C-alpha positions in Angstrom: -29.8 72.3 -5.6 -27.2 69.4 -5.5 -27.1 66.9 -8.3 -28.7 63.5 -7.6 -25.9 61.1 -6.7 -26.9 57.5 -5.9 -24.3 55.6 -3.9 -24.1 51.9 -3.6 -25.4 51.9 -0.1 -28.3 54.2 -1.1 -29.2 51.8 -4.0 -29.1 48.8 -1.7 -31.3 50.6 0.8 -33.8 51.5 -1.8 -33.9 47.9 -3.2 -34.4 46.4 0.2 -37.1 48.9 1.2 -39.0 48.4 -2.0 -39.2 44.6 -2.1 -36.1 43.8 -4.3 -34.1 42.4 -1.5 -34.9 39.8 1.1 -38.5 40.3 1.9 -39.8 40.7 5.4 -43.2 39.1 4.8 -43.5 35.4 5.8 -44.9 34.3 2.4 -42.7 36.8 0.4 -40.1 34.4 -1.0 -36.9 33.6 0.9 -38.8 32.8 4.1 -40.7 30.1 2.3 -37.6 28.7 0.8 -35.9 28.6 4.2 -38.9 26.9 5.7 -39.0 24.3 3.0 -35.3 23.5 3.5 -35.8 23.3 7.2 -38.7 20.8 6.8 -36.7 18.8 4.3 -33.7 18.6 6.7 -36.0 17.6 9.6 -37.6 14.9 7.4 -34.1 13.7 6.4 -33.0 13.3 10.0 -36.3 11.6 11.0 -35.8 9.1 8.2 -32.1 8.5 9.2 -33.0 7.9 12.9 -36.0 5.7 12.0 -33.8 3.7 9.7 -31.2 3.2 12.5 -33.8 2.2 15.0 -35.3 -0.3 12.6 -31.8 -1.7 11.9 -31.0 -2.1 15.6 -34.4 -3.8 16.1 -33.9 -6.2 13.2 -30.4 -7.1 14.5 -31.7 -7.6 18.0 -34.3 -10.1 16.7 -31.8 -12.0 14.5 -29.4 -12.5 17.4 -32.2 -13.4 19.9 -33.6 -16.0 17.4 -30.2 -17.5 16.9 -29.8 -17.8 20.7 -33.2 -19.4 21.2 -32.9 -22.0 18.4 -30.6 -24.1 20.5 -32.8 -24.0 23.6 -35.1 -27.0 22.6 -32.1 -29.0 21.5 -30.4 -28.4 24.9 -33.7 -29.3 26.7 -34.0 -32.6 24.8 -30.4 -33.5 25.6 -30.9 -32.6 29.3 -34.0 -34.8 29.5 -32.0 -37.7 28.0 -34.2 -37.9 24.9 -31.1 -37.8 22.6 -27.6 -39.0 23.0 -24.4 -36.9 23.0 -23.6 -37.9 19.4 -27.1 -36.9 18.3 -26.9 -33.7 20.2 -23.5 -32.8 18.6 -24.8 -33.8 15.1 -27.9 -31.7 15.4 -25.9 -28.8 16.9 -23.6 -28.8 13.8 -26.7 -29.0 11.5 -28.1 -25.9 13.2 -24.6 -24.2 12.9 -24.7 -23.1 16.5 
């Protein structure tokens, strides 16, 4: 009978087959950690994209409000309700 010699590959094979390595079961360990990291990464990108969408929406509203604030002033000037000097003064007050 030959002496029992355990090589590195044999030890690694025994460890993996007996649950000491990366487990094959879904709830066995590494699969859960990988799933958690995948969900965290997904949540991170959802938050980043949502933040970018909200930023673009806010900037769109700010620029559209700035453009519409001069509309009533221009309408009053066009109707002749205010003079050119009043129009220019009000335009400077509004910082258009």
